[in-house]
DONU-215455 format. One line per field, with one value per residue: residue number from 1; z, x, y of N, C-alpha, C in turn. Coordinates in steps of 0.1 Angstrom, whole numbers, plus 5000, padded with zeros to 4 digits. Layout:
N
n = c(NUM	...)
n.pz = c(Z	...)
n.px = c(X	...)
n.py = c(Y	...)
ca.pz = c(Z	...)
ca.px = c(X	...)
ca.py = c(Y	...)
c.pz = c(Z	...)
c.px = c(X	...)
c.py = c(Y	...)
***
This chain:
233
n = c(1	2	3	4	5	6	7	8	9	10	11	12	13	14	15	16	17	18	19	20	21	22	23	24	25	26	27	28	29	30	31	32	33	34	35	36	37	38	39	40	41	42	43	44	45	46	47	48	49	50	51	52	53	54	55	56	57	58	59	60	61	62	63	64	65	66	67	68	69	70	71	72	73	74	75	76	77	78	79	80	81	82	83	84	85	86	87	88	89	90	91	92	93	94	95	96	97	98	99	100	101	102	103	104	105	106	107	108	109	110	111	112	113	114	115	116	117	118	119	120	121	122	123	124	125	126	127	128	129	130	131	132	133	134	135	136	137	138	139	140	141	142	143	144	145	146	147	148	149	150	151	152	153	154	155	156	157	158	159	160	161	162	163	164	165	166	167	168	169	170	171	172	173	174	175	176	177	178	179	180	181	182	183	184	185	186	187	188	189	190	191	192	193	194	195	196	197	198	199	200	201	202	203	204	205	206	207	208	209	210	211	212	213	214	215	216	217	218	219	220	221	222	223	224	225	226	227	228	229	230	231	232	233)
n.pz = c(0131	0129	0107	0117	0137	0122	0107	0128	0137	0116	0111	0135	0161	0151	0131	0145	0164	0147	0139	0164	0174	0165	0177	0204	0235	0241	0257	0280	0269	0242	0235	0240	0220	0198	0192	0171	0171	0178	0151	0135	0126	0143	0160	0190	0206	0201	0209	0224	0256	0282	0312	0331	0360	0378	0409	0422	0435	0428	0401	0383	0360	0357	0381	0402	0417	0407	0424	0427	0407	0390	0372	0349	0326	0296	0275	0246	0254	0281	0315	0328	0357	0368	0359	0374	0387	0411	0425	0448	0445	0453	0465	0472	0482	0509	0518	0514	0539	0531	0507	0513	0526	0504	0487	0505	0508	0527	0541	0551	0537	0511	0513	0513	0488	0453	0429	0405	0379	0378	0381	0359	0338	0342	0335	0308	0296	0300	0285	0259	0225	0231	0237	0258	0285	0302	0328	0325	0308	0309	0332	0333	0307	0307	0330	0325	0301	0310	0328	0311	0296	0317	0323	0299	0281	0259	0245	0241	0222	0230	0223	0233	0250	0265	0292	0303	0282	0264	0278	0279	0253	0248	0265	0254	0230	0237	0238	0260	0290	0315	0347	0354	0373	0368	0352	0367	0378	0398	0397	0371	0371	0389	0374	0354	0369	0383	0411	0440	0445	0461	0459	0446	0449	0430	0416	0422	0410	0383	0377	0381	0361	0339	0342	0339	0312	0298	0305	0292	0264	0261	0261	0236	0204	0186	0196	0183	0160	0168	0165	0170	0159	0163	0190	0198	0212)
n.px = c(4801	4796	4812	4837	4840	4840	4863	4882	4878	4886	4912	4923	4912	4905	4924	4948	4946	4949	4976	4989	4984	5002	5025	5021	5030	5027	4997	4973	4969	4975	4955	4932	4936	4933	4907	4883	4871	4837	4815	4811	4785	4768	4738	4729	4712	4719	4745	4775	4787	4809	4805	4825	4845	4869	4887	4910	4942	4946	4946	4966	4978	5004	5017	5000	4981	4963	4935	4911	4889	4859	4834	4807	4789	4770	4744	4726	4711	4706	4715	4738	4738	4749	4775	4790	4819	4843	4873	4898	4931	4964	4988	5020	5022	5014	4981	4965	4949	4929	4921	4912	4888	4872	4871	4869	4886	4908	4942	4946	4927	4937	4962	4955	4947	4944	4970	4981	4985	4968	4942	4940	4943	4918	4900	4907	4901	4873	4866	4872	4862	4842	4827	4839	4822	4819	4820	4832	4857	4885	4898	4895	4906	4932	4944	4941	4955	4981	4986	4987	5010	5029	5027	5028	5042	5031	5008	4976	4946	4912	4878	4854	4825	4812	4793	4792	4800	4779	4759	4769	4770	4743	4736	4751	4739	4718	4728	4731	4744	4756	4759	4789	4787	4764	4770	4780	4779	4760	4742	4733	4720	4700	4686	4675	4657	4666	4674	4692	4726	4753	4781	4815	4825	4839	4824	4797	4796	4801	4778	4759	4766	4760	4732	4725	4733	4714	4691	4697	4698	4672	4657	4658	4643	4641	4655	4664	4677	4699	4734	4766	4786	4774	4778	4804	4835)
n.py = c(8693	8665	8659	8666	8646	8623	8627	8627	8602	8585	8593	8593	8577	8549	8545	8549	8529	8506	8510	8509	8483	8464	8473	8472	8456	8421	8411	8426	8453	8450	8431	8446	8466	8450	8446	8459	8494	8506	8511	8542	8548	8535	8531	8548	8534	8508	8507	8495	8503	8514	8527	8547	8556	8574	8578	8600	8612	8638	8663	8661	8639	8630	8636	8630	8602	8573	8563	8547	8527	8525	8508	8501	8482	8490	8480	8481	8504	8498	8495	8473	8460	8437	8437	8454	8469	8476	8489	8496	8510	8501	8522	8538	8563	8585	8595	8628	8647	8666	8655	8630	8636	8641	8618	8597	8575	8557	8555	8529	8514	8518	8506	8480	8476	8466	8459	8484	8475	8452	8462	8480	8461	8447	8467	8474	8450	8449	8471	8466	8469	8486	8518	8544	8558	8588	8614	8644	8642	8647	8637	8608	8602	8612	8600	8573	8570	8577	8556	8535	8542	8540	8512	8498	8512	8525	8549	8546	8553	8562	8557	8581	8592	8620	8630	8655	8671	8667	8680	8706	8714	8716	8737	8757	8762	8778	8803	8820	8833	8810	8793	8776	8756	8743	8722	8702	8668	8660	8682	8682	8657	8663	8682	8666	8653	8631	8609	8619	8609	8590	8606	8608	8582	8558	8537	8543	8569	8561	8546	8566	8584	8568	8566	8593	8598	8582	8596	8621	8614	8605	8628	8638	8639	8616	8589	8566	8575	8588	8586	8572	8589	8614	8620	8614	8623)
ca.pz = c(0142	0125	0098	0125	0144	0112	0104	0140	0139	0105	0111	0149	0169	0144	0124	0155	0169	0138	0139	0176	0178	0162	0185	0218	0240	0242	0270	0281	0260	0228	0234	0239	0207	0187	0189	0164	0178	0172	0138	0137	0123	0152	0168	0204	0212	0199	0212	0237	0263	0295	0321	0339	0368	0386	0420	0421	0445	0423	0388	0374	0358	0358	0394	0411	0416	0405	0437	0425	0394	0390	0359	0346	0311	0291	0263	0240	0263	0294	0324	0333	0370	0371	0354	0382	0392	0419	0431	0452	0440	0462	0461	0483	0488	0519	0513	0521	0546	0523	0496	0519	0528	0492	0482	0517	0508	0538	0538	0554	0525	0500	0515	0511	0475	0442	0421	0394	0367	0379	0379	0345	0330	0342	0328	0294	0292	0299	0276	0245	0216	0236	0239	0272	0288	0314	0330	0325	0302	0312	0343	0328	0295	0311	0340	0318	0292	0318	0334	0300	0293	0327	0324	0286	0272	0248	0248	0232	0220	0234	0219	0245	0251	0278	0295	0306	0269	0259	0285	0276	0239	0249	0271	0245	0220	0242	0236	0271	0301	0325	0357	0351	0382	0362	0345	0377	0377	0407	0393	0359	0375	0395	0363	0347	0379	0388	0425	0445	0447	0470	0449	0449	0449	0416	0410	0423	0400	0370	0375	0380	0348	0329	0343	0333	0298	0293	0306	0282	0251	0260	0259	0222	0197	0181	0200	0174	0150	0173	0162	0177	0154	0168	0204	0200	0214)
ca.px = c(4805	4797	4824	4849	4840	4843	4877	4890	4877	4893	4926	4927	4909	4906	4937	4958	4944	4955	4990	4995	4982	5014	5036	5018	5035	5017	4991	4960	4967	4974	4942	4923	4937	4930	4893	4879	4862	4824	4813	4805	4771	4761	4728	4731	4704	4726	4759	4781	4794	4813	4805	4838	4848	4882	4890	4925	4948	4946	4942	4977	4980	5018	5022	4991	4979	4949	4931	4901	4883	4846	4827	4795	4786	4757	4741	4713	4704	4704	4727	4739	4743	4757	4788	4796	4833	4849	4885	4908	4944	4974	4999	5029	5021	5004	4970	4963	4936	4918	4917	4904	4875	4864	4869	4867	4895	4918	4955	4944	4920	4946	4973	4949	4941	4950	4981	4976	4985	4957	4930	4940	4940	4904	4894	4909	4893	4859	4864	4874	4851	4831	4829	4840	4812	4824	4816	4844	4867	4899	4904	4897	4914	4946	4949	4942	4967	4993	4987	4991	5024	5037	5026	5030	5051	5023	4997	4965	4934	4900	4866	4848	4814	4813	4780	4794	4801	4766	4751	4775	4765	4729	4736	4757	4729	4708	4735	4730	4754	4752	4769	4796	4783	4753	4776	4784	4771	4749	4733	4727	4710	4688	4679	4668	4649	4672	4676	4706	4735	4765	4791	4829	4828	4840	4813	4785	4796	4799	4764	4752	4769	4752	4718	4724	4733	4701	4681	4700	4694	4658	4651	4659	4631	4641	4668	4669	4684	4712	4745	4779	4792	4768	4782	4818	4844)
ca.py = c(8685	8652	8658	8665	8634	8613	8629	8623	8587	8578	8596	8592	8565	8536	8545	8548	8515	8497	8512	8505	8470	8457	8478	8469	8443	8410	8412	8433	8464	8444	8424	8457	8472	8440	8446	8472	8503	8506	8519	8556	8549	8526	8538	8549	8524	8496	8508	8489	8513	8512	8539	8546	8568	8573	8587	8602	8621	8652	8664	8659	8625	8626	8637	8624	8588	8568	8557	8537	8526	8519	8508	8493	8480	8494	8473	8484	8513	8493	8494	8460	8461	8425	8439	8464	8466	8487	8484	8506	8507	8502	8531	8540	8577	8588	8604	8640	8648	8673	8647	8619	8641	8640	8604	8588	8563	8558	8548	8515	8508	8519	8496	8467	8476	8458	8466	8492	8466	8443	8470	8484	8449	8444	8478	8472	8438	8452	8482	8462	8469	8495	8533	8547	8569	8594	8627	8652	8632	8650	8628	8594	8601	8615	8590	8559	8571	8577	8543	8526	8545	8534	8498	8491	8520	8530	8557	8543	8562	8556	8564	8586	8601	8627	8636	8669	8678	8667	8691	8719	8717	8720	8750	8767	8765	8788	8815	8829	8830	8801	8790	8764	8746	8736	8711	8692	8656	8660	8692	8677	8647	8670	8688	8656	8646	8618	8609	8621	8597	8592	8609	8606	8568	8555	8529	8551	8579	8555	8543	8579	8589	8560	8571	8607	8597	8577	8607	8631	8610	8604	8641	8640	8635	8602	8583	8556	8581	8593	8577	8574	8601	8626	8623	8611	8635)
c.pz = c(0138	0116	0106	0132	0134	0109	0116	0141	0128	0106	0125	0155	0162	0137	0134	0162	0160	0138	0152	0180	0175	0171	0200	0222	0242	0256	0269	0271	0245	0225	0232	0225	0195	0183	0183	0173	0171	0160	0142	0135	0133	0160	0183	0211	0211	0203	0225	0243	0276	0303	0331	0348	0376	0398	0420	0433	0441	0408	0378	0372	0360	0373	0405	0408	0414	0418	0436	0412	0396	0376	0359	0331	0308	0277	0258	0249	0276	0302	0330	0346	0375	0366	0363	0387	0400	0426	0435	0449	0451	0457	0474	0490	0499	0514	0521	0527	0538	0512	0501	0522	0516	0488	0492	0516	0518	0534	0541	0542	0513	0501	0513	0496	0465	0435	0409	0381	0367	0375	0364	0335	0330	0335	0313	0288	0290	0289	0261	0237	0220	0236	0254	0275	0302	0316	0333	0321	0305	0322	0338	0316	0299	0320	0334	0308	0299	0324	0323	0296	0304	0327	0311	0277	0260	0252	0238	0231	0224	0229	0232	0242	0265	0281	0298	0292	0263	0265	0281	0262	0239	0255	0262	0234	0224	0240	0247	0282	0310	0335	0354	0361	0377	0355	0354	0376	0385	0402	0380	0362	0381	0384	0355	0357	0383	0403	0429	0447	0456	0461	0455	0454	0434	0409	0411	0412	0385	0367	0374	0367	0337	0330	0337	0318	0292	0294	0295	0268	0250	0259	0245	0215	0193	0185	0191	0162	0155	0171	0169	0172	0158	0182	0207	0202	0202)
c.px = c(4806	4809	4836	4851	4845	4858	4886	4890	4886	4908	4932	4924	4912	4920	4948	4958	4951	4971	4996	4994	4994	5026	5034	5024	5024	5011	4978	4959	4966	4960	4931	4923	4934	4916	4889	4870	4848	4823	4806	4790	4762	4751	4731	4724	4710	4741	4763	4790	4799	4814	4816	4839	4861	4881	4905	4929	4948	4943	4953	4981	4994	5023	5013	4989	4965	4946	4921	4895	4869	4840	4815	4792	4772	4755	4727	4705	4700	4716	4727	4746	4751	4771	4796	4810	4837	4862	4894	4922	4954	4985	5008	5027	5011	4993	4969	4949	4925	4913	4908	4890	4866	4861	4867	4875	4906	4931	4954	4938	4930	4957	4968	4944	4949	4961	4974	4975	4972	4944	4929	4937	4925	4896	4895	4902	4878	4856	4866	4862	4840	4836	4829	4830	4817	4817	4828	4856	4881	4905	4906	4906	4929	4952	4950	4954	4980	4996	4992	5006	5033	5038	5031	5039	5044	5011	4986	4955	4922	4888	4858	4836	4814	4799	4781	4794	4787	4758	4756	4770	4751	4728	4741	4748	4719	4714	4732	4740	4748	4763	4775	4792	4771	4757	4780	4774	4759	4738	4726	4717	4698	4680	4670	4659	4653	4675	4690	4713	4746	4777	4805	4833	4828	4829	4800	4784	4795	4785	4756	4754	4760	4737	4716	4724	4720	4690	4684	4695	4679	4650	4651	4647	4631	4655	4673	4677	4697	4723	4757	4786	4787	4773	4797	4826	4854)
c.py = c(8670	8649	8657	8652	8623	8614	8624	8608	8580	8581	8595	8579	8552	8535	8542	8534	8505	8498	8507	8490	8461	8461	8474	8456	8433	8411	8420	8444	8459	8438	8435	8463	8463	8440	8460	8480	8502	8515	8532	8557	8540	8535	8537	8537	8510	8495	8501	8500	8508	8525	8537	8559	8564	8582	8588	8611	8635	8652	8663	8645	8621	8627	8631	8609	8584	8560	8545	8538	8519	8519	8499	8493	8485	8487	8477	8493	8508	8492	8480	8459	8448	8426	8449	8460	8479	8482	8496	8501	8510	8512	8533	8553	8578	8598	8617	8641	8655	8665	8635	8623	8640	8626	8593	8575	8566	8552	8533	8508	8507	8508	8482	8465	8467	8466	8473	8483	8457	8450	8475	8473	8446	8455	8476	8460	8441	8463	8478	8462	8479	8510	8536	8559	8575	8608	8635	8643	8635	8640	8614	8593	8602	8604	8576	8559	8570	8563	8533	8529	8539	8519	8491	8499	8526	8538	8554	8554	8555	8564	8568	8594	8607	8634	8651	8677	8678	8679	8705	8723	8722	8734	8761	8771	8776	8802	8825	8824	8819	8798	8777	8753	8738	8723	8700	8680	8656	8670	8688	8666	8653	8676	8678	8647	8632	8619	8613	8608	8600	8594	8606	8592	8564	8547	8537	8562	8573	8552	8556	8585	8581	8564	8584	8606	8592	8588	8618	8627	8608	8617	8645	8634	8620	8596	8573	8562	8588	8582	8581	8587	8614	8630	8621	8624	8636)
***
């Protein structure tokens, strides 16, 4: 696992960052790519992270829309609540009722939202030099990649830690069948005796993910010996 992470980092994340920084248009994406990614040997206790969550109109990054972004920074194992960010994004498409029931974002709120470019710029600025922490990386990775392609014409790479993957690796070690619902954010928080949270709000879920991550690594014997390369996707 560690060898694969090292190979992916050297031939993927950091190498691709260096190649793309000269190709990226001047602006937020170039600024993001100009900052080196954290070293693989960085202790988790010393790692700079940004817990991120998206609310979207669906699961298809090419056909669906990004509705809101929430994030909060983590430094040296602490959640920095003074860095909290939450923004609804303005889109032209009318929202579907069955989707609104989940994320509770109305057409009126959406119409008063910020432009996608403004929100992605804020996210990239906050993410520079950090590892992105998410729960179920498929959503954040695909929608952020698609947004960068639309705005800047380039598909960047992002170092990511996924709390769902951390949990899945632990369950897989037991070598017994388990219900996939055990991997849901709310269920994992309950397992780690964390309080219930108001889900499907991008900022609430970002904070909830950050709290879950701290609970996950604190169950390990020596957190000071856990390094980025042990958890990087």
